[in-house]
C-alpha angles and dihedrals in degrees: 000000000000119000117254094213138319128249111235105169140020122193131178131200131193109219121198115181117186119234130193097218117039121238111281091025139278121350114275125220109291094022123113141165107252128217092274093051099257133131127207107211110221092209095067104005091238126139122238133175120248088221129050102263126186142146124242122201123202120196118190122196133207089257091057093251116139130213122198129209137172134197141175114299098156098125126026093349090179088076093057092043091053091053091052095046100038104032113020106031099059091049093051097057110115095013122132116249087206088076102056098152094050091047092049092051092049092051092047090054093055094081101025094110090056094054097246098145094131143020125046095348093061091041087058090048090051094055093046091047092054090052092050092051090048090052091047090054092049091049092056097031095240132124117249094249089058091054089052094054102284139297113273091210137352094246138052125205110247132207122207110246119203134002102222100195130122101236135042092241091053091049091050091049090050091051090052090051092054093048089052087055091060103267116141099191134054130180126197128200118241090200090073100033092120095169092051134286097250090044091052092048091051093047093048093048091051091048100048099033133232101296101061117091109242121197135179132212107211093188096220089289102139146059115245093259093048091048093051092050092048097045092050088057091048091050088068085072094050100261112202095202141342114224128207098348099173140015113306093232091059103088093163090051092050090052091048092052093048091052094042101055136059101222127071118276116220121206142159117070091121096047119093109188142037087248089068093045097047100072090047091051090049091051091044091236094157143013094203124051124201110199114186112218091206088064102034109035121214100290096053092039088060092047089053094045093051090047090051089054090052089054093045093244127143122240117223105169121222118233122191141158115344142105095257106272096106088036089061091049090050092052092050093047094044089049089059094054134082122235100031104144094169144003119214116253113204092193097178089060105027096052095043096048100037088095088068095065130060123225138062101286109139145155118216139140091018097305140095118225114220109235115254127221132060121319113354093345091228135080132184112272113237089243092069092067091070084074095057111135121209114246 
């Protein structure tokens, strides 16, 4: 079989875009931005950047075509960049972008004997994988969704994720604004529910009415028993799903929660491979999975999505900090799957950073539009490179 093209160069760029209000909203008492620009949120003890940080990957082929990828670079992005530059890039030279799955499997195998089947190594693989698929699509003149079996429709229903305001009243008012714009789903973050999680759920339900789907992200804050007791109280207000109720390592706890509540449990944004999902599927730990394209890449995202279908679970992809390149990949891949009732819409990031990609990707009236054009249908805008941070 003749080669489609040949990869000749791989480059990676750390992007750090300033933002006025940190992710998840204003700083709470006891929170501060440290000397490296990070915040530790008191509500869930997790670290976040004060800027929007991500990693872009550029793959150039012998023909001159370019494929773009993006992966998680939220914390210590220099680690992921080093993996791309030192480990993956030299091995990829000369490979055919028309064989993205084979290439992804070969790269995954490089570090298998060292136990690197998660974390930054797989993040790096995910970004590279997106870029290879983008290049493949450009070589054949087809959009990514077409390469993955075809888009079921040109739009995906979106739910509004996060209400980054300081007070409960402001968060309720913001939710009402989004519903008025045509969005049928809203998720709030328990990590910043200062007035109480049940109180916030009740106030939001009263504000937006009975017909809007209302979700909660519990940020891994609780034991299984605590989560069950809390979720049962939230169900009185017609909870659509409960996300990340207990620590991600606690598979038994996840299974207990799923069996102990009446609403769907959503899990998976922090998992990177089908190997991490499989034991949770087998234990019926969740009925909704939330693969994050910035962790998984296209190839593994599809493995996870097909596995979800086999276990009769819905896919509602996660979407976090980025400029929109892995967001575009997620929309294409989700569009090629069954049982995708929603895609997450991180409005405080997506809307702000959309200027830094070209193309017609958009989210309006409660729906994402899949980008048109070959490959991902988006590319980084030249303006974004003024935010490149030295490794």
